[in-house]
DRENKEBA-643508 format. One record per residue (C-alpha): x, y, z; residue in one letter. Coordinates in pm, 1 decimal. Layout:
BEGIN
<atom east="X" north="Y" up="Z" res="A"/>
...
This chain:
BEGIN
<atom east="2417.8" north="-5224.2" up="2926.8" res="M"/>
<atom east="2372.2" north="-4939.3" up="3148.6" res="L"/>
<atom east="2295.2" north="-4571.9" up="3031.6" res="A"/>
<atom east="2408.8" north="-4279.6" up="3306.5" res="F"/>
<atom east="2131.4" north="-4022.3" up="3260.9" res="I"/>
<atom east="2183.2" north="-3659.5" up="3409.5" res="V"/>
<atom east="1923.2" north="-3512.0" up="3373.2" res="E"/>
<atom east="1681.3" north="-3273.2" up="3581.0" res="D"/>
<atom east="1416.8" north="-3260.3" up="3410.2" res="N"/>
<atom east="1213.6" north="-3547.4" up="3526.0" res="A"/>
<atom east="990.8" north="-3602.4" up="3198.6" res="A"/>
<atom east="1274.5" north="-3626.0" up="2980.8" res="L"/>
<atom east="1474.4" north="-3816.8" up="3140.7" res="A"/>
<atom east="1168.9" north="-4116.8" up="3128.8" res="L"/>
<atom east="1166.7" north="-4056.8" up="2753.6" res="V"/>
<atom east="1496.3" north="-4126.7" up="2756.2" res="Y"/>
<atom east="1461.4" north="-4385.5" up="2979.9" res="T"/>
<atom east="1226.6" north="-4527.8" up="2783.3" res="E"/>
<atom east="1420.6" north="-4505.4" up="2441.1" res="A"/>
<atom east="1725.7" north="-4722.5" up="2573.2" res="L"/>
<atom east="1524.0" north="-4935.6" up="2734.4" res="N"/>
<atom east="1387.3" north="-5010.0" up="2386.1" res="H"/>
<atom east="1732.6" north="-5113.8" up="2286.1" res="I"/>
<atom east="1854.9" north="-5291.1" up="2570.0" res="G"/>
<atom east="1994.7" north="-5042.9" up="2777.9" res="F"/>
<atom east="1945.7" north="-5024.7" up="3192.4" res="E"/>
<atom east="1925.6" north="-4691.5" up="3299.5" res="T"/>
<atom east="1980.2" north="-4503.1" up="3602.1" res="E"/>
<atom east="1871.9" north="-4145.0" up="3638.5" res="I"/>
<atom east="2009.7" north="-3834.7" up="3848.2" res="V"/>
<atom east="1845.2" north="-3537.8" up="3855.6" res="A"/>
<atom east="2176.8" north="-3328.1" up="3982.4" res="D"/>
<atom east="2516.3" north="-3238.0" up="3922.6" res="G"/>
<atom east="2637.9" north="-3338.5" up="4263.6" res="R"/>
<atom east="2457.7" north="-3652.8" up="4300.8" res="E"/>
<atom east="2579.5" north="-3727.2" up="3931.5" res="A"/>
<atom east="2945.2" north="-3687.6" up="4076.9" res="L"/>
<atom east="2906.4" north="-3918.0" up="4389.9" res="T"/>
<atom east="2767.2" north="-4168.7" up="4142.4" res="R"/>
<atom east="3073.9" north="-4158.9" up="3938.9" res="L"/>
<atom east="3274.4" north="-4315.6" up="4190.0" res="N"/>
<atom east="3041.9" north="-4631.4" up="4180.6" res="T"/>
<atom east="2890.0" north="-4641.9" up="3812.3" res="L"/>
<atom east="3062.5" north="-4815.0" up="3548.7" res="S"/>
<atom east="2828.1" north="-4715.5" up="3258.9" res="P"/>
<atom east="2834.2" north="-4802.5" up="2883.3" res="D"/>
<atom east="2715.3" north="-4486.1" up="2770.3" res="L"/>
<atom east="2686.2" north="-4159.4" up="2966.2" res="F"/>
<atom east="2356.8" north="-3860.3" up="2864.8" res="L"/>
<atom east="2451.6" north="-3547.1" up="2983.3" res="L"/>
<atom east="2231.6" north="-3238.6" up="3004.3" res="D"/>
<atom east="2412.6" north="-2914.7" up="3051.6" res="M"/>
<atom east="2241.5" north="-2706.7" up="3259.5" res="N"/>
<atom east="2183.5" north="-2891.7" up="3642.4" res="L"/>
<atom east="2146.7" north="-2832.2" up="4005.0" res="P"/>
<atom east="2436.7" north="-2755.9" up="4144.2" res="H"/>
<atom east="2678.7" north="-2900.1" up="3908.1" res="V"/>
<atom east="2701.4" north="-2805.9" up="3571.2" res="S"/>
<atom east="2742.8" north="-3069.1" up="3300.8" res="G"/>
<atom east="2998.4" north="-2947.7" up="3132.1" res="H"/>
<atom east="3183.6" north="-2982.1" up="3468.2" res="F"/>
<atom east="3039.7" north="-3361.1" up="3469.3" res="L"/>
<atom east="3191.6" north="-3414.8" up="3145.2" res="L"/>
<atom east="3496.2" north="-3294.3" up="3229.0" res="Q"/>
<atom east="3519.9" north="-3511.1" up="3521.0" res="Q"/>
<atom east="3402.9" north="-3788.2" up="3286.2" res="I"/>
<atom east="3677.5" north="-3711.2" up="3036.0" res="R"/>
<atom east="3960.3" north="-3679.4" up="3306.1" res="S"/>
<atom east="3931.3" north="-4021.7" up="3433.6" res="E"/>
<atom east="4081.4" north="-4302.3" up="3258.6" res="V"/>
<atom east="3824.8" north="-4563.5" up="3314.8" res="R"/>
<atom east="3541.1" north="-4333.1" up="3106.5" res="F"/>
<atom east="3851.2" north="-4264.9" up="2834.9" res="A"/>
<atom east="3612.5" north="-4488.1" up="2585.1" res="T"/>
<atom east="3279.0" north="-4455.1" up="2719.3" res="T"/>
<atom east="3104.2" north="-4248.5" up="2484.2" res="P"/>
<atom east="2885.4" north="-3927.9" up="2562.1" res="I"/>
<atom east="2531.6" north="-3784.1" up="2440.6" res="I"/>
<atom east="2491.1" north="-3479.9" up="2547.5" res="I"/>
<atom east="2137.3" north="-3245.0" up="2535.5" res="A"/>
<atom east="2115.3" north="-2885.8" up="2590.6" res="T"/>
<atom east="1868.2" north="-2609.7" up="2519.4" res="A"/>
<atom east="2155.1" north="-2333.7" up="2553.7" res="N"/>
<atom east="2294.1" north="-2284.3" up="2161.1" res="T"/>
<atom east="2510.4" north="-2093.1" up="2290.3" res="V"/>
<atom east="2648.8" north="-2338.4" up="2507.4" res="V"/>
<atom east="2628.3" north="-2594.9" up="2225.5" res="A"/>
<atom east="2851.3" north="-2406.7" up="1971.4" res="E"/>
<atom east="3065.2" north="-2378.2" up="2268.6" res="A"/>
<atom east="3115.3" north="-2722.5" up="2307.7" res="L"/>
<atom east="3168.1" north="-2848.9" up="1946.5" res="R"/>
<atom east="3550.5" north="-2763.0" up="1936.2" res="P"/>
<atom east="3573.0" north="-2982.7" up="2280.5" res="E"/>
<atom east="3422.1" north="-3311.7" up="2158.9" res="L"/>
<atom east="3528.4" north="-3644.9" up="1952.0" res="D"/>
<atom east="3459.4" north="-3926.7" up="1781.2" res="E"/>
<atom east="3303.6" north="-4059.7" up="2136.3" res="R"/>
<atom east="3054.4" north="-3767.4" up="2157.1" res="C"/>
<atom east="2716.9" north="-3675.0" up="2017.9" res="E"/>
<atom east="2554.8" north="-3305.7" up="2044.2" res="L"/>
<atom east="2217.9" north="-3230.5" up="2060.5" res="F"/>
<atom east="1999.2" north="-2932.2" up="2126.5" res="I"/>
<atom east="1712.5" north="-3041.5" up="2300.4" res="K"/>
<atom east="1416.9" north="-3119.8" up="2256.9" res="P"/>
<atom east="1641.8" north="-3418.0" up="2167.2" res="L"/>
<atom east="1369.7" north="-3702.6" up="1966.6" res="R"/>
<atom east="1399.3" north="-4057.7" up="2119.8" res="P"/>
<atom east="1473.9" north="-4156.9" up="1778.0" res="T"/>
<atom east="1784.7" north="-3979.7" up="1743.8" res="D"/>
<atom east="1875.6" north="-4080.7" up="2092.4" res="L"/>
<atom east="1838.3" north="-4429.3" up="1968.1" res="I"/>
<atom east="2022.4" north="-4358.6" up="1669.6" res="A"/>
<atom east="2312.4" north="-4224.4" up="1857.5" res="A"/>
<atom east="2351.0" north="-4439.2" up="2109.7" res="A"/>
<atom east="2357.9" north="-4756.3" up="1832.7" res="R"/>
<atom east="2599.3" north="-4556.0" up="1644.9" res="R"/>
<atom east="2826.5" north="-4459.4" up="1967.8" res="L"/>
<atom east="2780.8" north="-4792.7" up="2123.6" res="C"/>
<atom east="2753.6" north="-5048.9" up="1883.5" res="G"/>
<atom east="2413.4" north="-5175.8" up="1969.7" res="V"/>
């Protein structure tokens, strides 16, 4: 299974990678929203992990792009943001395929969410 991590903080991306590797995910990390958009053309991840505050293209725009593509219609998304205002604004848009966390996102919470959303 592949998790696509879009996170501009390298230390956090590493923590997320280690947590997801622990439960059997391979990971690909992208630190920039524009690069993430490009990678969406060729990737078919089983899980997305999105930061909302990214360089060049926002995580919110990426979320909209992901949800607009039929091939990602059932792909779970874990959102991590340090901005509580953004988090509260996003809550009404989310469904059972999404999990929203306010940073810091603990590895145990990430693992539990990935297991729940992906059935691993």
